[in-house]
Every structure is written in C-alpha cells, then in structure tokens.
C-alpha positions in Angstrom: 136.4 54.3 130.6 132.7 53.8 130.4 130.5 56.8 129.9 126.9 57.4 130.9 125.9 57.9 127.3 123.9 55.7 125.0 125.6 55.6 121.6 124.4 53.8 118.4 127.5 53.1 116.4 128.5 51.0 113.3 125.0 51.1 111.7 126.2 52.2 108.3 129.9 51.1 108.3 129.5 47.9 110.3 132.6 48.9 112.2 132.8 47.8 116.0 133.3 51.4 117.1 133.3 50.6 120.9 136.0 48.0 120.6 138.1 50.1 118.3 137.9 53.2 120.6 138.6 51.0 123.6 141.8 49.9 122.0 142.7 53.4 121.1 142.1 54.4 124.8 144.2 51.6 126.3 147.2 53.8 127.1 145.1 56.4 128.8 143.2 53.6 130.7 146.5 52.2 132.0 147.6 55.7 133.2 144.2 56.0 135.0 144.3 52.6 136.6 147.9 53.2 137.8 146.8 56.4 139.5 143.8 54.7 141.1 146.0 51.9 142.5 148.5 54.3 144.0 145.6 56.3 145.5 144.0 53.1 146.9 147.3 51.9 148.4 147.8 55.2 150.2 144.2 55.0 151.5 144.9 51.5 152.9 148.0 52.8 154.6 146.0 55.7 156.1 143.3 53.2 157.4 146.0 51.0 158.9 147.4 53.9 160.8 144.0 54.9 162.1 143.3 51.2 163.1 146.5 51.2 165.1 145.5 54.4 166.9 142.1 52.9 167.7 143.8 49.8 169.1 146.0 51.9 171.3 143.0 53.9 172.5 141.1 50.7 173.3 144.1 49.3 175.2 144.5 52.5 177.2 140.8 52.7 178.1 140.7 49.0 179.1 143.8 48.9 181.4 144.5 52.5 182.3 141.1 54.1 182.9 139.3 54.4 186.2 136.1 53.6 184.4 137.2 50.1 183.5 137.0 47.1 185.8 140.4 46.0 184.4 142.1 49.3 185.3 145.5 48.8 187.0 146.6 52.5 186.9 145.8 52.9 190.6 147.9 52.2 193.7 144.9 50.4 195.2 145.2 47.7 192.6 148.4 46.5 194.3 147.2 46.8 197.9 144.2 44.6 198.5 143.2 43.5 202.0 140.8 40.9 203.3 138.9 42.2 206.3 137.8 39.7 208.9 135.3 41.1 211.4 135.1 39.8 215.0 132.1 38.1 216.4 130.6 41.1 218.3 128.9 44.1 216.7 130.2 43.2 213.2 127.3 45.0 211.6 128.0 48.3 213.6 130.9 49.2 211.2 132.0 48.5 207.7 135.8 48.4 207.1 137.8 48.2 203.9 141.5 48.7 203.4 143.0 51.3 201.0 146.4 51.3 199.5 147.8 53.1 202.6 146.5 50.5 205.0 148.7 48.2 207.1 148.0 44.5 207.8 147.2 43.8 211.4 144.6 43.7 214.2 142.4 46.6 215.1 139.8 47.5 217.7 137.0 50.0 217.8 136.3 49.9 221.5 132.9 51.5 221.2 130.8 53.8 219.0 129.3 56.4 221.3 127.5 58.6 218.7 126.8 58.7 215.0 127.3 61.8 213.0 124.1 63.5 211.7 123.2 66.6 210.0 121.1 69.4 211.6 117.5 68.3 211.6 114.0 69.1 212.6 111.0 66.8 213.1 107.3 67.2 213.6 106.5 68.1 217.3 103.1 66.4 217.0 101.0 64.1 214.9 100.3 65.8 211.6 97.2 63.9 210.7 93.7 64.4 212.2 93.6 62.9 215.7 92.0 59.5 215.9 88.5 60.0 217.0 85.7 57.4 216.6 82.0 57.9 217.0 79.4 55.6 218.4 76.0 56.6 216.9 72.7 55.3 218.1 69.0 56.2 218.8 68.0 56.7 222.4 64.7 55.7 223.9 63.1 59.0 222.9 64.1 58.5 219.2 66.9 61.0 219.4 70.1 60.3 217.5 73.1 60.3 219.9 76.7 60.6 218.8 79.4 59.9 221.4 82.9 60.7 220.3 85.9 58.8 221.8 89.6 59.5 221.5 91.6 56.3 220.9 94.4 55.0 223.1 96.2 51.6 223.2 98.0 49.7 225.8 101.4 48.1 225.4 99.8 44.8 224.5 97.7 46.4 221.8 94.4 46.7 223.5 92.3 49.5 222.1 90.8 52.0 224.7 88.4 54.8 224.3 88.3 58.2 226.2 85.0 60.0 226.5 84.4 63.7 226.8 84.7 63.6 230.6 88.1 62.0 230.5 87.1 58.5 231.5 88.7 55.7 229.6 86.8 52.5 228.6 87.3 49.2 226.8 84.5 48.2 224.6 83.0 45.2 222.9 80.5 45.0 220.0 77.1 43.8 221.0 76.0 40.6 219.4 72.8 42.3 218.0 74.5 45.5 216.9 73.6 46.6 213.4 75.4 48.7 210.9 72.9 51.6 211.1 71.9 53.7 214.1 69.8 51.4 216.4 67.7 51.9 219.5 70.8 51.3 221.7 74.5 51.8 221.6 76.3 49.3 219.4 78.9 48.7 222.1 79.2 47.6 225.7 81.6 50.0 227.5 83.6 49.0 230.6 85.5 51.7 232.6 89.2 50.8 233.0 90.7 54.2 234.0 89.0 57.0 236.0 90.1 60.6 236.2 91.3 61.6 239.7 90.0 65.1 239.5 88.3 67.2 236.8 91.1 69.7 236.9 94.1 67.4 237.1 95.9 65.3 234.6 95.9 62.1 236.6 93.9 58.9 236.3 93.5 55.8 238.5 93.7 52.3 237.0 90.6 50.5 238.1 90.0 46.8 239.0 87.9 44.6 236.9 84.7 45.8 238.7 85.3 49.2 237.1 84.8 50.8 240.6 87.8 50.2 242.9 91.3 51.3 242.4 93.9 48.8 241.2 96.9 49.8 243.3 99.2 47.4 241.6 99.0 49.7 238.6 99.1 52.9 240.5 98.4 56.3 239.0 98.7 57.5 235.4 99.4 61.0 234.3 99.5 62.7 230.9 102.8 64.1 229.7 103.4 67.2 227.6 103.1 65.2 224.4 99.6 64.0 225.5 100.5 60.4 226.2 99.7 58.5 229.4 102.7 57.5 231.5 102.8 55.7 234.8 103.3 58.0 237.7 105.3 57.0 240.7 102.6 54.7 242.2 103.4 55.1 245.9 104.2 58.8 246.0 100.9 60.2 245.0 99.1 62.7 247.3 95.4 62.4 246.7 94.3 64.7 249.5 95.5 68.0 250.6 96.5 66.5 254.0 99.5 64.8 252.3 98.3 61.4 253.2 99.6 58.5 251.1 97.3 56.6 248.8 96.4 53.2 250.4 94.1 50.4 249.6 91.8 50.4 252.6 89.3 47.6 253.4 86.3 47.9 251.1 88.4 49.6 248.4 88.1 53.1 249.8 90.6 55.5 248.2 92.8 57.8 250.2 92.3 56.1 253.6 95.4 55.8 255.9 95.8 53.2 258.6 98.3 53.7 261.4 99.2 51.2 264.2 97.4 51.7 267.5 95.9 54.9 266.5 99.3 56.6 266.2 99.9 59.5 263.9 101.6 59.3 260.5 104.6 61.2 261.9 105.1 58.5 264.5 105.4 55.9 261.8 107.9 57.9 259.9 109.9 58.6 263.1 109.9 55.0 263.9 111.6 54.3 260.6 115.0 55.8 261.6 113.6 59.3 261.0 113.9 58.9 257.3 110.4 60.1 256.5 110.3 57.4 253.9 106.5 57.4 253.6 105.9 54.0 255.1 102.7 52.9 256.7 101.1 49.9 258.3 98.3 47.7 257.1 96.1 47.5 260.3 94.9 44.0 259.5 98.0 42.2 258.5 100.3 44.4 260.7 102.6 44.6 257.7 104.5 47.8 257.1 105.1 49.0 253.5 107.6 51.4 252.1 108.5 52.7 248.6 111.7 51.4 247.0 114.1 53.7 245.0 112.6 52.5 241.7 109.1 53.4 242.8 108.0 49.8 243.6 106.2 49.0 246.8 108.1 46.8 249.3 107.4 45.0 252.5 109.3 46.0 255.6 110.4 44.0 258.6 111.5 45.8 261.7 112.9 45.2 265.1 112.8 47.4 268.2 116.0 48.3 269.9 116.5 50.9 272.6 112.9 52.0 272.1 113.5 52.6 268.4 112.3 50.6 265.4 114.9 49.6 262.7 113.4 48.6 259.4 114.6 46.5 256.5 113.1 46.4 253.0 112.7 42.7 252.5 110.4 42.2 249.5 109.5 44.2 246.5 106.0 44.2 244.9 106.7 45.0 241.2 104.8 47.7 239.5 102.8 46.1 236.6 101.4 49.1 234.8 102.4 50.1 231.3 102.0 53.5 229.6 99.1 54.2 227.2 99.9 55.5 223.8 97.8 57.7 221.5 96.6 55.9 218.4 97.3 57.2 214.9 94.9 56.7 212.1 96.9 53.9 210.6 97.2 52.1 213.9 93.4 52.5 214.5 92.8 50.9 211.1 95.1 48.0 212.2 92.9 47.6 215.3 89.9 47.3 213.1 88.4 50.7 213.8 87.3 52.9 211.0 88.6 56.4 211.8 88.7 58.2 208.4 91.7 58.6 206.1 93.9 60.9 208.0 97.0 62.2 206.3 97.1 59.1 204.1 94.3 60.5 201.8 91.5 58.7 200.1 93.6 55.9 198.6 95.5 55.1 201.8 98.9 56.3 200.5 100.1 59.6 201.7 102.9 59.9 199.1 100.6 59.5 196.1 97.9 61.8 197.4 97.5 65.4 196.2 98.4 68.1 198.7 94.9 69.5 198.7 93.4 66.1 199.7 95.7 65.4 202.6 93.9 65.7 205.9 96.3 67.5 208.1 95.4 68.3 211.7 96.2 71.9 210.8 94.8 72.6 207.4 97.4 73.3 204.7 96.8 76.8 203.4 97.4 77.8 199.7 97.7 81.2 198.1 95.3 82.7 195.6 96.9 80.7 192.8 96.4 77.4 194.7 100.2 77.2 195.5 102.3 77.2 198.6 106.0 78.1 198.8 108.9 77.8 201.2 112.7 78.1 201.3 115.3 75.6 202.6 118.8 76.8 203.0 118.0 79.9 200.8 116.6 77.7 198.0 113.0 78.5 197.1 110.4 75.9 196.2 106.8 76.4 194.9 104.3 73.6 194.7 100.7 73.4 193.5 97.8 72.0 195.5 97.6 69.3 192.8 101.2 68.1 193.4 101.5 64.9 195.3 103.4 64.6 198.6 105.9 62.4 196.7 106.6 65.1 194.2 107.2 67.6 197.0 109.6 65.3 198.9 111.4 64.1 195.7 111.9 67.6 194.4 113.4 68.9 197.6 115.6 65.9 198.0 117.0 66.1 194.5 118.0 69.8 194.9 121.7 70.3 195.4 121.4 73.8 196.8 119.0 72.8 199.6 121.1 69.7 200.2 118.7 68.1 202.6 116.6 64.9 203.0 112.9 65.3 203.6 110.8 62.4 204.7 107.4 61.5 206.0 106.8 58.5 208.2 103.4 57.0 208.7 104.7 55.1 211.7 105.6 58.2 213.7 103.0 60.3 211.8 105.5 63.1 211.2 107.9 64.9 208.9 111.7 65.1 209.2 114.2 67.3 207.4 117.9 66.6 207.9 120.9 68.3 206.3 123.0 66.0 204.1 126.0 67.7 205.6 126.7 66.0 208.9 128.7 67.2 211.9 128.6 70.1 214.3 129.2 72.6 211.5 125.9 71.5 209.8 123.1 74.0 209.7 119.5 74.2 208.5 117.4 77.2 207.6 113.8 76.8 206.8 111.1 79.5 206.1 107.6 79.7 204.8 107.1 82.0 201.8 103.4 81.5 201.2 101.1 79.1 203.0 101.8 77.3 206.3 103.5 74.1 205.2 106.2 74.5 208.0 106.0 75.8 211.6 104.8 74.5 214.9 101.3 75.7 214.1 101.7 74.8 210.4 100.6 71.7 208.6 103.7 69.6 209.2 104.3 70.7 212.8 108.0 71.4 212.2 109.4 74.0 214.5 111.5 75.9 212.1 112.8 78.4 214.6 116.5 78.2 215.4 115.6 76.8 218.9 113.5 74.1 217.2 116.3 72.8 215.0 118.4 70.0 216.4 122.1 70.8 215.9 124.3 68.4 213.8 126.5 65.9 215.6 129.9 64.5 215.0 130.6 60.8 215.1 132.3 59.9 218.4 134.1 56.5 218.7 137.1 55.0 220.5 139.7 53.5 218.2 142.5 51.4 219.7 141.8 53.0 223.1 141.7 56.6 221.9 138.5 58.7 221.5 138.1 60.1 217.9 135.6 62.4 216.4 134.6 62.8 212.7 132.0 65.0 211.1 130.8 62.1 209.0 130.0 58.4 209.5 132.1 57.6 206.4 135.7 58.5 206.4 139.3 57.2 205.8 141.7 56.9 208.7 145.1 55.3 208.8 144.5 53.8 205.4 141.2 52.3 206.6 137.9 53.2 204.9 135.4 53.2 207.8 131.6 53.4 207.8 130.0 53.7 211.2 126.5 52.1 211.1 125.2 52.0 214.6 126.0 52.9 218.2 127.5 50.2 220.4 127.9 52.1 223.7 125.9 50.6 226.4 125.9 47.1 225.0 127.3 44.2 227.1 130.3 44.0 224.8 130.9 47.3 223.0 134.0 46.4 221.1 134.3 45.8 217.4 137.4 43.8 216.5 138.7 43.3 213.0 141.9 42.2 211.2 143.4 43.1 207.8 145.3 40.5 205.8 147.0 41.3 202.5 145.5 39.5 199.5 147.8 39.6 196.4 145.5 37.4 194.2 143.3 40.3 192.8 146.5 42.2 191.8 148.0 39.1 190.2 144.7 38.5 188.2 144.6 42.1 187.0 148.3 42.1 186.0 147.9 38.8 184.1 144.9 40.2 182.2 147.0 43.3 181.4 149.9 41.2 180.1 147.5 39.2 177.9 146.1 42.3 176.4 149.6 43.9 176.0 151.0 40.8 174.3 148.0 40.7 171.9 148.6 44.3 171.0 152.3 43.9 170.5 151.8 40.8 168.4 149.5 42.7 166.0 151.9 45.6 165.7 154.9 43.2 165.1 153.0 41.4 162.4 152.1 44.7 160.7 155.7 45.9 160.8 157.3 42.7 159.6 154.9 41.0 157.2 155.9 40.9 153.5 154.4 39.5 150.3 155.7 36.5 148.4 156.7 36.8 144.7 153.3 35.6 143.6 151.5 37.8 146.1 153.2 40.9 144.7 150.9 40.5 141.6 147.9 41.3 143.8 147.3 45.0 143.4 144.3 47.2 144.2 141.4 46.3 141.9 139.7 48.7 139.5 135.9 49.0 139.5 135.8 47.1 136.3 137.7 44.2 137.8 135.5 44.2 141.0 132.4 44.0 138.8 133.7 40.7 137.3 134.2 39.1 140.8 132.0 38.1 143.8 132.2 39.9 147.1 134.1 37.1 148.7 136.6 37.0 145.8 137.1 40.7 146.2 137.8 40.4 149.9 140.2 37.6 149.5 142.1 39.5 146.8 142.3 42.7 148.8 143.4 40.9 152.0 146.5 39.6 150.0 146.9 43.0 148.3 147.0 44.7 151.7 149.8 42.5 153.1 152.9 44.4 154.0 151.2 47.7 153.8 153.0 48.8 157.0 156.2 46.8 156.4 159.1 48.6 158.0 156.8 51.5 159.0 159.0 53.9 161.0 156.2 54.9 163.4 155.3 51.3 164.3 158.9 50.3 164.7 159.6 53.2 166.9 156.5 52.4 169.1 157.6 48.7 169.5 161.1 49.8 170.4 160.0 52.2 173.1 157.6 49.6 174.6 160.5 47.0 174.8 162.8 49.6 176.5 160.2 50.5 179.1 160.3 47.0 180.5 164.0 47.1 181.3 164.6 50.6 182.4 164.4 51.2 186.2 161.9 53.5 187.8 164.1 55.9 189.7 162.2 56.4 192.9 162.2 52.7 193.8 165.3 51.5 191.8 163.3 48.7 190.2 162.5 47.8 186.6 159.4 45.9 185.5 161.7 43.0 184.6 162.9 42.8 188.2 159.4 42.2 189.5 158.5 39.5 186.9 157.7 41.4 183.7 160.4 40.9 181.1 160.5 40.2 177.3 161.2 36.8 175.7 165.0 37.0 175.5 165.6 34.2 173.1 162.4 34.1 171.0 162.6 36.9 168.5 159.2 35.9 167.0 157.6 37.2 170.2 158.9 40.7 169.5 158.5 42.8 172.6 155.8 40.7 174.3 156.0 40.3 178.1 157.2 37.0 179.6 155.4 37.0 183.0 157.2 35.3 185.9 154.2 34.9 188.3 156.3 33.6 191.2 158.6 36.6 191.1 155.5 38.9 190.8 153.8 37.3 193.8 156.9 37.7 196.0 157.2 41.3 195.1 153.5 42.0 195.8 153.7 40.3 199.2 157.0 41.9 200.3 157.0 45.3 198.5 153.5 46.1 197.4 154.0 49.9 197.5 157.2 49.6 195.3 155.3 47.4 192.8 152.6 50.0 192.6 155.2 52.7 191.9 156.9 50.5 189.2 153.5 50.5 187.4 152.0 53.9 188.2 154.6 56.5 189.2 154.3 59.8 187.4 157.1 62.3 186.8 157.6 65.7 188.3 160.7 66.8 186.5 160.7 69.0 183.4 163.5 67.4 181.4 162.5 64.5 179.1 165.3 62.2 180.4 164.4 62.7 184.0 160.6 62.4 183.3 161.2 59.1 181.6 163.3 57.8 184.5 160.7 58.9 187.1 157.8 57.4 185.2 156.3 53.9 185.9 155.6 51.3 183.2 152.0 52.4 182.5 153.0 56.1 182.2 155.8 55.1 179.8 153.3 53.1 177.7 150.9 56.0 177.5 153.7 58.3 176.5 154.7 55.8 173.8 151.1 55.8 172.5 151.0 59.6 172.5 154.3 59.7 170.6 152.9 57.5 167.9 149.7 59.6 167.6 151.1 63.1 167.9 154.9 62.6 167.3 156.7 62.0 164.0 153.7 59.8 162.9 151.6 63.0 162.9 153.8 64.3 160.1 153.5 61.0 158.3 149.7 61.1 158.6 149.7 64.6 157.4 151.9 63.7 154.4 149.6 60.8 153.5 146.6 63.1 153.6 148.4 65.7 151.5 149.3 63.0 149.0 145.8 61.7 148.9 144.3 65.1 148.3 146.8 65.7 145.5 146.1 62.2 144.0 142.4 62.7 144.2 142.7 66.0 142.3 145.0 64.5 139.7 142.8 61.4 139.3 139.7 63.6 138.7 141.7 65.6 136.1 142.8 62.3 134.4 139.1 61.1 134.4 138.1 64.4 132.7 140.9 64.1 130.1 140.0 60.5 129.5 136.3 61.3 129.0 137.2 64.2 126.6 139.5 62.1 124.5 137.0 59.3 124.3 134.2 61.6 123.3 136.5 63.1 120.6 137.0 59.6 119.1 133.2 58.9 119.2 132.5 62.2 117.4 135.0 61.3 114.6 133.5 57.9 114.1 130.0 59.4 114.2 131.1 61.8 111.4 132.4 58.8 109.5 129.1 56.9 109.9 127.2 60.0 108.7 129.4 60.3 105.6 129.0 56.6 104.8 125.3 56.9 105.3 125.0 59.8 102.9 127.0 57.9 100.2 124.8 54.9 100.7 121.7 57.1 100.3 123.0 58.6 97.1 123.9 55.2 95.7 120.4 54.0 96.4 118.9 57.1 94.7 121.0 56.6 91.6 120.1 53.0 91.3 116.5 53.8 91.6 116.7 56.3 88.7 118.5 53.9 86.4 116.3 50.9 87.2 119.3 49.2 88.8 117.4 48.0 91.8 118.3 44.7 93.4 
C-alpha cells in the first residue's frame, strides 16, 4: 500500500528497500484487495437494487399518474367520445363526453339564460363628461369661450349642445387658425331645438334649421341623460291637447279639421275610438297613429251617417336616438376633449390613480391611500398605484373571489362574483376614500339594492327545462359549457351526437404495453444473466489497477465484472412472478382477466419472460362492446380487508403497483437493509485493515532505516581509519 511519505532508502546499503518491503507486504495486500473487492461487489448490488426501484418509479409516473399524458389509470381513458355538433348554434355550447356518457343523439332545445355571479356596474360614465370649447375673439377684442357638450347620431355624426340646450352640427371654417381669432373657428347649424326651457323635449329641425322635421318627430332625454325618440305622433305641444301637425308654412302646433268641425267630431267620426286622427285640409287626407308609433294614412267611407276608417299606408319613423359621447369616442371623431379617465398616456390601466380624471374626484386619506373591502377582505392602495395594479390585486385574491374590470367602451367599472348562481352574493364597502358608491369615483352603487343578484343557467335539454348554478357542469356523463343564449333566435336548438372512439384508448394501451415489456425485459436480463468461465476472472479493480488503465478500459472491465450481479435475486424473481400472475387472474367484479381482453404473456417463448403479447383485435372488440368492464379490468381498486380478496378485486394497474410496492418495502427491504449493514461493517473492517497495513509497512521501513543508519556509521568509521593510516584510495 502506498503511503503519503517521502522516503530516501538504500543510500548506504544499496538495497532496494521499497521492492523488498512490497514483497514482505504481499500477503497483507492480498487481504486488503480481497476486502475491497467484496465491498465493491456489494456496492454494485446495492446500486442495482436502487436502479430497479428508480425504473419502477419512472414506469408508475409515466403510465399511472394523472400528471402524465400517457396515464391510463383513469376510467376516462377507456371511454372516449367524438362529439359532432349540429349546424345551428354550434358555438353556443361546448360538449365533451366523460366515462359515464352514452353514445347517441342529444338536443339542447334552447338556452334561455346564462349563469352569472352577483354583480354591480357603474351607473354613469366615470370619466369627465366630454365638453369641447370653441374659443375666439369677438369684434370688441374680448376672448369668448363657448362650451359644448358632445352627442353623436347612430351614423356617427358629431353634434354639439350649447348652454341653452340647442344642438348644432358644425364645420371648421376654411380660414380658421389654431389660436383665438377675430371670429369663431366653426360654422354652426342648428339641428335640434328645445321645445320649452323647462322641459326635456327637443324638435328635430329641417335643413333650414327653422322648421320642424315631423318625419323625425320629438326627442326626449331619458334618466341616463341620453336622447331617445319620443312617440312622434302622440306629443301634446299646447295645453289644449291638440296634436302636433305640420301646417302650411311650417307652423308648429296648428291643427286643421275638415269644414271647420271640431277635433272631437273627427274622433267621433272614426268609430268613436278617439285615435287622435286628423285631416290635412289641403289634401283632404286623414292621418292616424299606428300601434308602433308610425304615422299612417286613412281611407274611410260613410255608411249610415258614420265614417268607417281603415289604416292603409304607414309612414315609417326615420329618427334615431342620440348618444352621449365619451372621451375616447370624441377622440375618434377627431375632437380634442382632454384625457378623461385614460390619463396622460391614453391608457387607463397604466395610469397612476392620482392622475386619473374621474368625473367625481377620487379622494385619498392623509397618507395618500384609499381602502375598501370586498366580501370582508380589505384592500389598501396608494395614490401612486396604477389602475392595473388595483384590478389585478383584487382579481387575484381568493377571499374576495371576484372579477373587477374597467371598460373604456362603456366607460365604467364592473365587479362580479366568481361564484355564479342565485346563491351568489357580493358585499362592498369603502373604508377610506370614495372609490366606490353612486357618488364615488367609480359610480358603483354598492348598496344591496344596487347589486344585481346572481343568476342560474336556464336551458331546455331534450324537452325538459333544467337549471344549474354554473355555466360549466357535468350532466348524464356530458361535460357541458354554456357559452351564449339562443332563446329568441329563429332556430334555438343545439343538436349534437356522441360516437364512441376506441382509438385513443388503443394507442395509450399499446404505449403502456411497450413500456411494460421494456421494463420486464430489463428485469429478466438482470435475474438470468450469468458470466462465462473467462468472464469470472473479471473482478472489481483496485485503485492501483485502475491507475494503469484508461477510462474506457476501466468501463469495459467493470461492465463485464458487474454481469450476473442480480442473478437469481429473490426480490427480482418474486416481482416478475407477481407481474405474470396479474395478467391471468380475473378481476372479481367483472369476471374478466387482462388475458381475456387481449393482454396475455408469450406462452411458448420463454425468452420473453413475463412480457405482454397484445392481441389488438380482441382489445378493440372489448373496448367497443364492454368499455366500462375494460376500464375495471385495468383500474378497479379493492374495498376488502383480506389480502386475498383485495387482490381479486384489484385491476391490473393496481396489482402492478402493489407488486412494485412489495419489491420496495417487502422482503426486499430487509435485503437492502442487510446489504447496508454489511457495507457498513465492511467499511469499518476495511479501514481497520488499511491502518494495520500502514502500521506494518511503517515498521518495516523503520527497521530498514536503522539498518541504513548502522551501515552508514560503519562506513564513516572505515573512512576515518583509512584516513589516519594513509590508506586513502
């Protein structure tokens, strides 16, 4: 054994001390090498056992784990359906079949209502109302600023309301400059005139801007502040109750009756209906209002002194409502109105809360924060937080469990519970600041009366009305997602069919068989391989032997030396035996064995060991005719306590996992423990032998060192004597 000591030997005697001591230590070296080889062999066996356990784990995680794409330990693997949607409303619902589904044709007759959580939305625009200013210098040199509120028609025409309530269209003058000039930059043309200063009604005007356009009728503002068309021919302009009429010359409010008769005479003449008809005195045409508010022409005959009228022609109403313009819409119309809620960079989400221009200013506490609670979960944000940070933080919180959003299109906020259905609830409160509330920055009515209750999904399935508290659910083995309402459409039905598809199951089982056979082949090789007579001479190398070889030579040597390391290993043989048996024993609940559905062993080829011989035809037949039984053959789990009954109730995959567990924690555990105990003992003994070897070697070196010292002294004395007698060489 080499020592980490530098020795100078044989200088006086000329003896090759190292070689001599090495020969003297040969017996001890042989004992040491024998112990090292025994220890290395045992370590190789321990590694082989660990490698087998790792292979079993990999196999289990590949084919029997829900996290793996190749997992077959699920009943759904053996029940796969192709869903074919009908031609109508195919996007209104998404259908997939589960293991409990049945092939056939199905109909969702209509989807009346989607489920939603309790929610609340802004009751008004939350940004600053769109107001534009026309600035100019009048004739006296005074700067004039006229503010206009913006509206738009259904065709996208921008309109402008002045402080008196009159509404104009405008065009930029050709000579208008960018700075205040001596005249207004725009030409204004009145298109709507307020009926009375106190009222909320406007007349649509003809192109002359003076006379009423009766084809468009009367507009009124609703509670939301938007213009809507009022019933054109049922508007009382005067206190007398006379109907609005377009008299000659464009006069408003005049009424013409035939032959100077009164209005009541006209009404009485129309069967006493009081339908509000009247006659044009020039054309002698009588008009009356239709049920939809349109004006119609009447023809009538006199019989027995009474006129009988018939509505013969409708004059359609052509007016469309006016809609208030938001900042973003104003910008799209080419009008600069400021930044609104969007902030200075045009993006509301990336803007700091302090920089958002709410219609109602957002208030902060002394620390520059605002706080609120949603479903009893408190949130606090800084004025320097962005709107995106506020929304994302709320949406990520599992306790609040809501979805908050801001839409620039509707210019409002919405909060909706992630729990849908009629049982859904939503509780919101300000803690500091005014982020919520009707008069708050977001315009959200957080009172109980302002929160819209959650709704259940309502649909008709195969002729029967069904309700669910979610739009995503499983029913009769069908996994259904309702996407949109179909009620009211010309064809409300959603038809679909389920057809069984065995190919995915076949593909997964084939992949499982390939992996299983590869594993069994490796185990069989380990348990049966032996060394030839020549290969038995290959034993573990000592460090000295390794030093004299290349890495490749060492690897080749050790590969041969490791052959047969698990030969006839009881744990591996027991594992292979239990795997083979699992293929032939029946699963008690269905009375079938894996062999009976196409998975058997190679009966006449013993070189295959316990590998599976897959009969794909038999497997396909079983999957097509008895898919649930096939699933049980693979996946059934036991409920009994006794070992025998548990085995009989277990499917193939359960039996395989039990066999793996037995190898890892059964008798093999004792074997592994025994190996580790032996290794520990051998390591201690080997260390003791190394110490003994070193001590013995050192003892020899000390003796030879003493010999060298004695020889050196004798030589020195001889040299001294020769010098005194003159006998120098």
